Each structure stands twice: as structure tokens, then as C-alpha cells.
C-alpha positions as a Markdown table, in Angstrom:
| # | Residue | x | y | z |
|---|---|---|---|---|
| 1 | Unk | -223.4 | -198.6 | 103.1 |
| 2 | Unk | -226.8 | -198.7 | 102.1 |
| 3 | Unk | -227.1 | -195.1 | 102.0 |
| 4 | Unk | -224.1 | -194.1 | 99.7 |
| 5 | Unk | -226.1 | -197.1 | 97.2 |
| 6 | Unk | -229.1 | -195.4 | 97.8 |
| 7 | Unk | -227.5 | -192.0 | 96.4 |
| 8 | Unk | -225.3 | -193.9 | 93.4 |
| 9 | Unk | -228.3 | -195.1 | 92.3 |
| 10 | Unk | -229.9 | -192.0 | 92.2 |
| 11 | Unk | -227.2 | -190.8 | 90.2 |
| 12 | Unk | -225.9 | -188.5 | 92.1 |
| 13 | Unk | -222.9 | -186.7 | 91.1 |
| 14 | Unk | -219.3 | -187.6 | 92.6 |
| 15 | Unk | -218.7 | -184.5 | 94.2 |
| 16 | Unk | -221.4 | -184.1 | 96.0 |
| 17 | Unk | -220.9 | -187.8 | 97.2 |
| 18 | Unk | -217.4 | -187.3 | 98.0 |
| 19 | Unk | -218.5 | -184.1 | 99.9 |
| 20 | Unk | -220.9 | -186.2 | 102.2 |
| 21 | Unk | -218.6 | -189.0 | 102.7 |
| 22 | Unk | -216.4 | -186.2 | 104.6 |
| 23 | Unk | -219.9 | -185.5 | 107.4 |
| 24 | Unk | -220.0 | -189.7 | 106.9 |
| 25 | Unk | -216.8 | -191.3 | 107.4 |
| 26 | Unk | -214.8 | -188.9 | 108.8 |
| 27 | Unk | -216.0 | -187.6 | 111.7 |
| 28 | Unk | -214.4 | -186.2 | 115.2 |
| 29 | Unk | -214.9 | -185.7 | 117.9 |
| 30 | Unk | -213.2 | -183.1 | 120.0 |
| 31 | Unk | -212.7 | -181.9 | 124.1 |
| 32 | Unk | -212.3 | -178.2 | 125.1 |
| 33 | Unk | -209.0 | -178.6 | 127.8 |
| 34 | Unk | -206.9 | -175.8 | 129.3 |
| 35 | Unk | -204.9 | -176.1 | 126.4 |
| 36 | Unk | -206.8 | -176.2 | 123.4 |
| 37 | Unk | -208.6 | -178.5 | 121.8 |
| 38 | Unk | -208.0 | -182.2 | 121.9 |
| 39 | Unk | -209.1 | -184.7 | 119.2 |
| 40 | Unk | -211.8 | -187.0 | 121.8 |
| 41 | Unk | -213.1 | -189.9 | 119.4 |
| 42 | Unk | -213.3 | -190.8 | 115.6 |
| 43 | Unk | -216.7 | -192.4 | 114.8 |
| 44 | Unk | -215.9 | -195.0 | 112.3 |
| 45 | Unk | -219.0 | -194.3 | 110.2 |
| 46 | Unk | -222.7 | -192.3 | 110.9 |
| 47 | Unk | -223.8 | -188.4 | 110.6 |
| 48 | Unk | -223.7 | -187.1 | 114.3 |
| 49 | Unk | -227.4 | -185.7 | 115.4 |
| 50 | Unk | -228.1 | -182.2 | 114.8 |
| 51 | Unk | -225.6 | -182.6 | 111.5 |
| 52 | Unk | -227.7 | -180.2 | 109.4 |
| 53 | Unk | -227.2 | -182.9 | 106.1 |
| 54 | Unk | -229.0 | -185.6 | 108.5 |
| 55 | Unk | -232.4 | -185.2 | 107.6 |
| 56 | Unk | -231.9 | -184.7 | 103.7 |
| 57 | Unk | -229.9 | -188.0 | 104.3 |
| 58 | Unk | -232.2 | -189.7 | 106.0 |
| 59 | Unk | -234.7 | -188.5 | 103.3 |
| 60 | Unk | -232.6 | -190.4 | 100.7 |
| 61 | Unk | -232.1 | -193.3 | 102.4 |
| 62 | Unk | -236.3 | -193.6 | 103.4 |
| 63 | Unk | -237.1 | -193.0 | 99.6 |
| 64 | Unk | -236.6 | -196.7 | 98.1 |
| 65 | Unk | -238.7 | -198.3 | 100.9 |
| 66 | Unk | -241.8 | -195.8 | 100.8 |
| 67 | Unk | -241.9 | -196.6 | 97.0 |
| 68 | Unk | -242.0 | -200.0 | 97.8 |
| 69 | Unk | -244.4 | -199.3 | 100.2 |
| 70 | Unk | -246.3 | -197.7 | 97.9 |
| 71 | Unk | -246.1 | -199.4 | 95.3 |
| 72 | Unk | -247.4 | -202.6 | 97.2 |
| 73 | Unk | -250.3 | -201.0 | 98.8 |
| 74 | Unk | -251.3 | -200.0 | 95.2 |
| 75 | Unk | -251.3 | -203.6 | 94.2 |
| 76 | Unk | -252.8 | -204.5 | 97.3 |
| 77 | Unk | -256.1 | -202.2 | 96.8 |
| 78 | Unk | -256.1 | -203.8 | 93.1 |
| 79 | Unk | -256.0 | -206.8 | 94.1 |
| 80 | Unk | -258.9 | -206.4 | 96.7 |
| 81 | Unk | -261.5 | -203.9 | 94.3 |
| 82 | Unk | -260.6 | -207.2 | 91.4 |
| 83 | Unk | -261.1 | -210.1 | 94.0 |
| 84 | Unk | -264.4 | -208.0 | 95.4 |
| 85 | Unk | -265.8 | -207.3 | 91.9 |
| 86 | Unk | -265.6 | -203.3 | 93.1 |
| 87 | Unk | -268.0 | -203.2 | 95.9 |
| 88 | Unk | -268.2 | -205.9 | 98.4 |
| 89 | Unk | -265.8 | -204.1 | 100.9 |
| 90 | Unk | -265.2 | -200.9 | 100.6 |
| 91 | Unk | -263.9 | -200.0 | 103.4 |
| 92 | Unk | -260.9 | -202.0 | 103.3 |
| 93 | Unk | -260.1 | -200.6 | 99.4 |
| 94 | Unk | -260.6 | -197.1 | 101.6 |
| 95 | Unk | -258.0 | -198.0 | 104.2 |
| 96 | Unk | -255.7 | -198.9 | 101.6 |
| 97 | Unk | -256.3 | -196.2 | 100.0 |
| 98 | Unk | -255.6 | -193.9 | 103.0 |
| 99 | Unk | -252.3 | -196.0 | 103.5 |
| 100 | Unk | -250.7 | -195.1 | 100.3 |
| 101 | Unk | -251.8 | -191.8 | 100.4 |
| 102 | Unk | -250.2 | -191.1 | 103.4 |
| 103 | Unk | -246.9 | -192.6 | 102.0 |
| 104 | Unk | -247.3 | -190.6 | 99.0 |
| 105 | Unk | -247.0 | -187.8 | 101.4 |
| 106 | Unk | -243.9 | -188.6 | 103.1 |
| 107 | Unk | -242.6 | -189.4 | 99.6 |
């Protein structure tokens, strides 16, 4: 899956990947009955909402997208500045810079 491809590209240790895969691929839901817990459902993949790792895994997965957006915005700012000779549209350049700053803060 994409998430584990990102983690492998980030050179995440195999032990940590194996640990995370147990949360991602081996998710079971149980129902309490009068006779105890009964397996109710098996999820093929995905982290259950409320899992303490879901936020961190989402951050890892979105990181490449944020980097691409940041690079693109910086290239747009440079292209705009070069095209306008650094002075004719400061508002546009400021907007690009603000967007790049926001993405940097998210990153």
C-alpha cells in the first residue's frame, strides 16, 4: 500500500514496519455477548479511527504530497518573480509565499 511504500522510502526499520502492519492489516472487531467476546468482523486493511498511531501514520503518508506542493509553490514564486522582473505583482508573489509558508508549517 501507499503508506508502507512511503515508510520504506523513508528507510523505516523493518521491525517497526512489521509492528505497524499488525495494526493495518490484521484488524479485528469483537462483540461482547453473554458468552464473552466473539469475533464480529475482520477488516482487510486500514487503521481504525481512534487508533493512537493513525495520526502519525497519516503524517508520514501526507509528507510527500506536502513536499511536492512546497516545491511547486516555490517554483511558481520564482517563475512569477522572474517574469515580472521582481516588482510588478508583489501581491501574487506574497500569496505564493504565504501558501508556501503554510505548507511548510504543515510539513
